[in-house]
C-alpha positions in Angstrom: 64.3 21.2 -18.1 60.3 21.6 -18.1 59.2 21.7 -14.4 55.8 21.0 -12.9 54.5 22.0 -9.5 51.4 20.2 -8.4 49.4 20.4 -5.3 49.1 17.4 -3.1 46.8 16.9 -0.3 47.4 13.1 -0.2 51.0 12.5 -1.0 52.2 9.2 -0.5 55.2 8.4 1.5 57.6 5.3 0.2 55.5 2.8 2.2 52.6 3.8 0.6 50.7 5.7 3.6 49.5 9.2 3.2 51.1 11.9 4.2 48.8 14.6 6.2 48.6 18.3 4.9 49.1 19.9 1.6 52.3 19.2 -0.2 53.9 20.8 -3.4 55.1 17.9 -5.8 57.8 19.1 -8.4 58.5 16.8 -11.1 61.1 17.6 -13.4 60.8 16.4 -17.0 63.6 15.9 -19.8 63.5 18.5 -22.5 63.9 15.8 -25.1 60.3 14.0 -24.1 57.6 14.6 -26.5 54.2 16.1 -25.0 52.4 12.8 -25.4 55.4 11.2 -23.2 55.0 14.0 -20.6 51.9 13.7 -20.2 51.7 10.0 -19.8 54.8 9.9 -17.5 52.7 11.7 -15.1 49.1 10.7 -15.6 49.6 7.0 -16.4 47.8 4.6 -14.0 51.5 3.4 -13.3 53.0 6.7 -14.1 54.3 9.5 -11.6 51.4 10.7 -9.7 49.8 7.3 -8.7 53.3 7.0 -7.2 52.9 10.2 -5.4 49.3 10.8 -4.6 46.5 9.0 -3.3 44.1 11.5 -4.7 44.6 14.0 -7.7 46.4 17.4 -7.3 44.6 20.5 -5.7 46.2 23.0 -8.6 49.1 22.6 -11.5 51.5 25.2 -12.5 54.2 24.5 -14.9 56.8 26.2 -17.1 55.2 24.5 -20.1 51.9 26.3 -20.8 50.6 23.4 -23.2 51.4 20.6 -20.2 50.1 23.0 -17.8 46.6 23.0 -19.7 46.7 19.8 -20.2 47.0 18.5 -16.6 44.5 21.1 -15.5 41.7 19.5 -17.8 43.1 16.0 -17.3 43.1 16.4 -13.3 40.1 18.7 -13.3 41.9 21.2 -11.5 43.2 24.8 -11.4 45.7 26.4 -13.0 48.5 28.2 -11.0 49.5 28.3 -7.6 48.1 29.6 -4.9 49.2 32.6 -2.9 50.1 30.8 0.4 49.6 33.7 2.3 45.7 33.2 1.7 46.0 29.3 2.0 45.0 27.1 4.7 47.2 26.9 7.6 48.6 23.4 6.4 49.8 24.7 3.2 51.6 27.6 5.0 53.4 25.3 6.9 55.6 24.2 4.1 57.3 27.9 3.9 58.2 28.2 7.5 
């Protein structure tokens, strides 16, 4: 099952309020979904990302290289998870 991880600095809680600080959003995608469905399910205005975040992701990482590259282009963000040891303090909170 492909996994996508996205840096989320504007995560939304269930009530639609922004959660402060850098979060990591993980999305698991069924193996049976073709590439087009994977993109649409994440990026469509009614898709997963719009329900999980108020802003575009700060980075994207995935074990599906094609999807990772397409999402990075779509959201205009870098590929790969940042090194949390070198990240701002608010991102480091997630590991403590």
